[in-house]
N, C-alpha and C positions, 0 to 999 in steps of 0.2 A: 387358237381355241383354248389352250392351257391358260393364257393370260386372261381371257375372258372369264373363265371359270374361277380363277384366283380372285379377280375382282368381285365376282358374285359371291364367293365364300367370305371375303373380308367385309364388304359393304352391305351385303343384303342378307341379313337374317341368320348368319352362321349356319349355312346349310351343311348337313352331313352327307358326305359323298363316298359311296362304295364302288370300287373299281369293278367288282363283280356285277353289281346291279346295273352299272353303266353299260356293260357289254351284253348282258343277257338279253336275248330276244330282238336286238337292233339289227336292221339290215346291214349287210357287209359288202363292200365293193371288192370284187376280185380284179376288176379292170375298170379304170375311170373312163368316161366317154371320150372318144377320140374319132376324128374324121378319117375316112379311108384315104382321102387325099388332103393335101395341105390347104387347098382352096377348092372352090367349086369348079366343075367342068366349064368348058366354054359355053355350054348351053345352060349353065346355072344350077347343076345338080351337085349335091353333096350328101354323104351318108355318115351319120354318127352312130357308134356302137358302144356298148358297155357290158359288163358282166357282174352280176351280184346275186346274193342269196338272201333269204329270210325277209323278203319284201312282198307286199300284195299288189299285183299289177293294176288293180282297179283303184287303188288309193295312191298311185304314183303319177307324177307328171313331169314333162319337159318344160323348162323355163327358158325364156328368151329375154336378154336384157340389152337395151339400147344404152351404150356407154356414154353418150352425149347428154342424155336426160336422166339416166338412172331408172327409167320406167321398165317394168317387167311385164311379161305376157305369157300365159299358158298357151298350149297348142290351140285350143279353140279361140282364144282371144287374138292370137296371131293371124289365124285364118281370117277372122273378122277384119283385122287391121289391114291385111293384104288383099282384101276382097276385090279391089279395083286393079290389081296387078295381074295382067293377062298371063295365064298359064301357071300361076303360082300354085304349088301343091305341097302339102305337109302330110306325110304318112308316118305313123309311129305304132310300134308294137312293144309294150313293155314286157309281154311274154317272150317275144323273140329278141328283145333287147336291141332294138335299132330305131333310128329316126332318119327319114329320107326327106330332103327338101329339094324341090325342082323349081326352075325359073326364079332363082333368088334375085331379087332387085339389088342394085348397087347401094340403095340406102341402108341395107342391112350389112355392109362391109364392116368388119371389126366387131360385130355383136358378140356378146358372151352367150354360150349355150351350156346348160347344166341340166341334170336330171335329179328330181327330188323323190326319194324312195321312202314309202311308209308302210306300216303293217298294222294289223288289227290289235296288236299289243300297245298301240299308241306311240310307237317309235318313228322318227322321221330322221332321215340322213340325206344331206345334200352333197353331191359330187363336187369335185374341183370344176372350176370354169374352163372351157375350151373355147377357142375363137373361131368365128366363121369368117373366112376371107373370100371375096368375090374374084373371079378370074380377071386378071389384068389389074387388080387392085391389091396385090398381095402386100403383106407386111414386110418390113425391112429384112427379116431373116429368111424369106422365101427364096426358092430357086430362081424366080423371075428377077430378083435383085442381086443375084450373085455377081461379084466383081464390081458392083456399083458402090463406090465409096461415098456417094452423097447421102445425107440423112434422108430418112423416109419422110414423106409429106406429113406435116403436123396434123392434118385433118384425119389421118389414119391412126393416130395415137391419141387415145383419150387423155386430156390434160388433168382430169380429176377422177379418182376412183371413188364410186359411190358405194355407201354401205346401206343395206336394207335390213330392217328388223321387222319380222312379221309375227303375229300372234294368233293362235286359234282360240276362240271363245274367251278372249282376254281383252283388257283395255290398255293401250299404250299412250303415254304422254311424253312430249319432248321436254327436257329439263335444261336450264341454263347452267353455266359453269359452277354455280353455287348449289346446284341440286333443286332449284325451285321450278314449278311447272311453267312452261312457256304458253301452252295452250290450255284452255279450260275444257275443250271438247276432246274426247278420247278418239283414237284411231286404231285400226287393225294392222295398218302397215306404216312404217316411217322410213324415210329415205334421208341420208345425210351425206354431205361431201366430206370424204376423208374419215370423219369420226363424229360421234354424237353421244349424248347423255339421255338415258331412257328410264322411265318409271313403268313397271309392269303391274297391273292391278287386276284382281279378281273380285267379283261380286259374292263369291262363295269361298269357304275354307278350302284350301288345296292340300291333297294328300301328298303328292309330289309333282315336281316340274319336269319338263322334257325340254332341253336346250340342244338343238342340233342333233337330235337322236340320243342324247345322253340323259339318263335318269338322274335327278338330283332331289334328294329327300331332305326337307328341313327338320331341324331338331324339334319343332313343334308346328302345328298347323298354323299357316300364315295366309294372308290375302294378297301379298305383293312384295316386290323388292325393287331395288334401284341398280342400274348398271351405268357407270361413268366411263367415258372415253372408250366407247365401243368402236373397234376398228375391223370387225369381222361380221360378214352377213350372219344373222341369227334367225332361226325359226324356233319359236317358243310355244309350247302347248302345256296343258296341265291335266292331271287327273284329280278330280274333285273328291273331297272326303266323304260327302254325303252319297248314299246309295239311293236309287229310286225306291219309292215306298213299296211298290210291288213289281219286281223284275219280270213277272209273268204277264203283267197287263200291257198290251200294246199301246203305243202312242199314235194318235191320229195326226198325219201331216196333210195340210191343204195348201195348194199353191194357186195364186192368181197372177197371171202375166208371166208365169214361169212353169217349169216342170222339175221333177226330182227323180233321181235314180238311187235304188238301193239294190245292189247286185246280189247280196246274200238272200234277199227275199224275192228275187226275180221281178223287181219293179223297175222298169226302164222308161224313163221320160213320161211319167204319170202326173196328173195334177192333184191326185189325192190317193191316200193309201195308209195302211198301219204298218209301223216298224217297232221292233222291240226297243225298250229304253236302252240308251247308250249307243244306239246304232249311228254309223256315220253315213250320211247321204250326200250326193252330189246335186246341187241345185243349179239349174241352167235357165237362162233367160229364154222366153219364147222367141220365135223368129220374128224379127223386126221390132222387138221390144226396146224401149228407151231405158238403158241402164245407167244413164249419167247421173240421176239423182239417188241411185241406190235402192236397196230393198228394205221393206218394213217387215220385222219379225216379231210376231205376237204384240203388235201395235207400238213397238219401240223402233227407233231409228229416225230416218233411214241410215243404212250403213252399207259398206262394200260398194261405194259409188264406182261405176265404170267397169265392174266385174261381170264378164259374161257367165261365168260359172264359178262356184266355190264349194268347199266342203263344210258340212255343218253336222255336229253331233246332237242327236235328239235325246232329250231327257224328260219330255212331257209332250202333251198335245201342242202342236206347233202350227201357226198360220204364217205363211210367207207370201208377200205381194210386192209387185212393182206398181208404181204410180201410173 
């Protein structure tokens, strides 16, 4: 992470970094996620636990990554993916700090599991990865392989480590080795094998950036920066310089083909409602909705293709729809 921040400081805008600002208000892990057993039980059950402070349980998520493809899934997305697996169950409580999986299929052997903790101050912190091993398919270091000098099967060891860069309410572009854009269309998530070069852009001036939960304040208001040779998963968001014209005037949110949840306002799975400017809502696709083409937000898009749910910060009247 220090290397990434150093690159950001040198190549991107000479950002001023305060160690006190970086630490203030960010979630803190007291215990990284770890399974109660090294592998699932014979019946396919495994429990992951963690301990942390200064996070909002309603803004935090468990993330599951397929090491063979680099694809990641939230809890609701994984339930959807495994809907045809008989008996599969996912139960999580960010309040009680645990995740339980039952009837885990062998196709998930070796998957990465992590928890992403966020709070209402705009900070996001991602845990270290832990591995999910299925009974009878343990990794080379497990008890099942004790005394076995043969190397572990290659299909249990991912040949390539994938790097994921995600952005909240920002635009990401893939760059070539010279720093030129590879794609003309922006993305919210980029995945690279081993490393990659990224341009991060905003349509509005940014007061400060948040990279993996660390606050980074530029010397002057800027709309973007470039990261070269990224070798670490990054979650990037921003606090924008302009404030809503009237912070007391609520914003009307309307969903078609989806619902939204705003816990602070007691709005759960509704199709319309009012929230204050700057509120973070969770948008979820309606049952049976096709999310492959993505969502249209205020007539723009589509974006977030394939996402069953996502977090969105509201700064004005907003209309969200699925085709």
